[in-house]
C-alpha positions as CSV (number, residue, x, y, z in Angstrom):
1,M,-0.1,0.0,0.0
2,V,1.4,3.4,-1.2
3,A,0.9,6.3,1.0
4,G,-0.4,9.5,-0.4
5,N,-1.8,12.9,0.2
6,S,-5.8,12.7,0.9
7,T,-7.6,14.4,-1.7
8,E,-10.8,14.8,0.3
9,P,-12.3,18.1,0.9
10,R,-11.8,19.6,4.7
11,S,-15.3,19.7,6.5
12,L,-16.8,23.3,6.6
13,R,-15.6,25.0,9.9
14,V,-18.7,26.8,11.8
15,A,-19.2,28.7,14.8
16,V,-22.5,28.8,16.8
17,A,-23.9,31.5,18.9
18,D,-26.8,31.4,21.1
19,D,-27.3,32.0,24.8
20,A,-29.7,29.3,25.0
21,V,-27.2,26.3,25.8
22,L,-29.4,23.6,25.0
23,L,-30.3,24.8,21.6
24,R,-26.7,25.9,21.1
25,E,-25.9,22.5,21.7
26,G,-28.6,21.1,19.5
27,I,-27.6,22.9,16.8
28,G,-24.1,21.8,17.1
29,Q,-25.0,18.2,17.1
30,I,-26.9,18.2,14.0
31,L,-24.3,20.2,12.4
32,R,-21.7,17.8,13.2
33,A,-23.9,15.2,12.3
34,G,-24.3,16.5,8.8
35,G,-20.3,16.4,8.4
36,L,-19.9,20.3,9.6
37,D,-16.8,21.0,11.8
38,I,-18.1,23.1,15.0
39,V,-15.1,25.3,15.8
40,A,-16.7,27.2,18.6
41,S,-19.6,27.4,20.4
42,V,-20.4,30.6,22.3
43,D,-23.3,32.8,24.4
44,T,-22.8,36.3,22.6
45,A,-22.5,38.2,19.5
46,E,-19.2,39.7,20.8
47,E,-17.9,36.4,21.6
48,L,-18.5,35.5,17.9
49,L,-17.0,38.3,16.1
50,A,-14.0,37.8,18.3
51,V,-13.8,34.1,16.9
52,V,-14.3,35.3,13.5
53,E,-11.7,37.7,13.6
54,A,-9.1,35.3,15.4
55,D,-9.7,32.3,12.8
56,A,-9.9,33.4,9.1
57,D,-10.6,30.0,8.1
58,I,-14.1,29.8,9.5
59,D,-16.4,29.0,6.9
60,A,-20.2,30.0,8.6
61,V,-21.5,31.1,11.4
62,V,-24.8,30.2,12.9
63,L,-26.3,32.9,15.4
64,D,-29.7,34.1,17.1
65,I,-30.6,37.4,16.5
66,K,-31.4,38.2,20.0
67,M,-28.7,37.7,22.4
68,P,-27.6,39.4,25.6
69,P,-27.0,42.0,26.4
70,T,-30.6,43.8,25.0
71,H,-32.0,40.7,23.5
72,T,-32.8,42.7,20.7
73,D,-31.1,42.7,17.5
74,E,-27.4,41.8,18.5
75,G,-27.0,39.0,15.6
76,L,-28.3,41.3,13.0
77,R,-25.7,44.3,14.4
78,A,-23.0,41.2,14.5
79,L,-24.0,40.3,10.7
80,E,-23.4,44.3,9.9
81,Q,-20.2,44.5,11.5
82,L,-18.8,41.6,9.7
83,R,-19.8,42.8,6.5
84,A,-18.7,46.4,7.3
85,S,-15.3,45.0,7.8
86,G,-14.9,43.1,4.6
87,S,-15.8,39.4,5.9
88,S,-17.5,37.3,3.5
89,V,-18.1,34.1,6.1
90,G,-21.5,32.7,5.7
91,V,-24.0,33.7,8.1
92,L,-27.3,32.0,9.2
93,L,-29.5,34.0,11.7
94,L,-32.0,32.3,13.5
95,S,-35.2,33.9,14.7
96,M,-38.1,32.7,16.9
97,Y,-40.4,34.8,15.2
98,T,-41.5,36.0,11.7
99,T,-40.2,39.6,11.7
100,A,-40.4,41.2,8.0
101,S,-38.1,43.9,8.9
102,Y,-35.5,41.9,10.3
103,A,-35.3,39.7,7.3
104,I,-35.0,42.7,5.0
105,R,-32.6,43.9,7.1
106,A,-30.6,40.6,6.8
107,M,-31.1,40.2,3.0
108,S,-29.3,43.9,2.8
109,A,-26.3,42.4,3.9
110,G,-25.8,40.8,0.7
111,S,-25.0,37.1,-0.5
112,G,-23.8,34.7,1.9
113,T,-26.6,35.6,4.6
114,G,-29.6,33.4,5.5
115,Y,-32.6,33.9,7.7
116,L,-34.6,30.8,9.3
117,L,-37.1,30.6,11.8
118,K,-36.0,28.1,14.9
119,D,-38.8,25.8,14.0
120,R,-36.6,24.5,11.2
121,V,-34.1,23.5,13.5
122,A,-35.6,20.4,14.2
123,D,-35.3,19.6,10.4
124,A,-31.8,18.5,10.2
125,D,-31.5,18.5,6.2
126,T,-32.9,21.8,6.4
127,L,-30.6,23.4,8.7
128,V,-27.4,21.8,7.3
129,N,-28.2,22.7,3.6
130,A,-28.7,26.2,4.6
131,V,-25.3,26.5,6.5
132,R,-23.8,25.0,3.6
133,S,-25.6,27.5,1.2
134,V,-24.6,30.5,2.9
135,A,-20.7,29.2,3.2
136,A,-20.7,28.8,-0.4
137,G,-22.1,32.5,-0.7
138,G,-25.6,31.8,-1.3
139,S,-28.8,33.2,0.3
140,V,-31.5,31.6,2.4
141,V,-34.8,32.9,3.4
142,D,-37.1,30.9,5.5
143,P,-40.4,30.2,3.2
144,E,-42.7,31.4,6.0
145,V,-40.8,34.9,6.2
146,V,-40.8,35.0,2.3
147,Q,-44.7,34.5,2.3
148,L,-45.1,37.4,4.7
149,L,-42.7,39.7,3.1
150,V,-44.6,39.0,-0.3
151,S,-47.9,39.6,1.2
152,A,-46.8,42.8,3.0
153,R,-44.6,44.4,0.3
154,S,-44.8,48.1,-0.6
155,A,-46.5,49.1,-3.6
156,R,-43.2,51.4,-4.5
157,V,-42.2,48.3,-6.5
158,S,-44.3,47.5,-9.2
159,L,-44.6,43.9,-10.2
160,D,-47.2,43.9,-13.1
161,T,-44.4,43.4,-15.6
162,L,-43.6,40.1,-14.0
163,S,-45.6,36.9,-15.5
164,A,-47.1,34.4,-13.4
165,R,-44.3,31.9,-13.9
166,E,-41.5,34.8,-13.2
167,R,-43.2,35.2,-9.8
168,D,-42.9,31.8,-9.0
169,V,-39.2,31.6,-9.9
170,I,-38.4,34.6,-8.0
171,R,-40.3,33.6,-4.8
172,L,-38.2,30.3,-4.8
173,M,-34.9,32.7,-5.6
174,A,-36.3,34.3,-1.9
175,E,-35.9,31.0,-0.3
176,G,-32.5,30.3,-1.6
177,K,-33.2,27.7,-4.2
178,S,-30.5,27.3,-6.7
179,N,-31.1,27.3,-10.8
180,A,-31.5,23.2,-10.3
181,G,-33.5,23.5,-7.3
182,I,-36.0,25.6,-9.2
183,A,-36.0,23.6,-12.0
184,A,-36.7,20.6,-10.1
185,D,-39.6,22.4,-7.9
186,L,-41.5,24.0,-10.9
187,H,-40.7,21.0,-13.4
188,L,-39.0,23.2,-15.9
189,S,-35.5,22.8,-17.8
190,L,-32.4,24.4,-16.2
191,R,-32.3,26.5,-19.6
192,T,-35.9,27.5,-19.0
193,V,-35.5,28.6,-15.5
194,E,-32.3,30.7,-16.5
195,S,-34.3,32.4,-19.3
196,H,-37.0,33.6,-16.6
197,I,-34.0,34.7,-14.5
198,G,-32.7,36.8,-17.1
199,H,-35.9,38.2,-18.1
200,I,-36.8,39.3,-14.3
201,M,-33.1,40.6,-13.9
202,S,-34.1,42.8,-16.7
203,K,-37.6,43.8,-15.7
204,L,-36.5,44.7,-12.1
205,D,-33.8,46.7,-14.0
206,V,-31.0,44.7,-11.7
207,E,-27.5,45.9,-12.9
208,D,-25.0,43.6,-13.8
209,S,-22.7,42.3,-10.7
210,A,-21.7,38.9,-8.9
211,E,-24.4,36.5,-9.8
212,G,-25.0,35.7,-6.1
213,H,-25.7,39.6,-5.1
214,R,-27.5,40.3,-8.3
215,R,-30.1,37.4,-7.0
216,V,-30.2,39.1,-3.6
217,L,-31.1,42.7,-5.3
218,A,-33.6,40.9,-7.3
219,V,-35.3,39.6,-4.2
220,L,-35.2,42.5,-2.8
221,R,-37.1,44.5,-5.0
222,F,-39.5,42.0,-5.3
223,L,-39.9,42.1,-2.0
224,G,-40.7,45.8,-2.2
225,R,-37.5,47.6,-0.7
226,D,-35.7,50.1,-2.9
227,V,-32.1,49.5,-3.6
């Protein structure tokens, strides 16, 4: 037997922050079972920021929105601080409640960001896939939050130009689906989905930029926030 260098990719390195220790440990167990490497488990946003600053190889973080000391928007502020510092680490925010303003604020941070309700933690595949998605630069929004935002969207952005099928496509984009995932859900070819997305970008006047960020911009305009 000849020894050689392993070509297997390393596991994604993830840090978890939540002041509820049982939930934090539960999240860690689910992610480990999904093949991810938990490198830190802390109970405040400040500790999480320190961990990310000290370890440039962290791929993603999972954190509660409401943590000490005020239990208001510590997680969101941590996300905004990370992006302001130029960090591209994937960020998956967890929330107990469906809060439209928080979801829009999270999505405004750009690609590599996710917003899930804590109820989804019980679905191991959903949680693991969401972490993998934000680590790869994707965007994930809880389907329940998407529906809330769609129903409450501002009249400032007209969707009259989008066809019914294009609306179906952008709703799935808002949930963080890839082109292949959208094709499977809607029983369309990949080429057809790509064509629909091209039309959506044109109709919503989304300028050329990195593909992941273009999707975020399109979704934000669909949900009614000027960007």
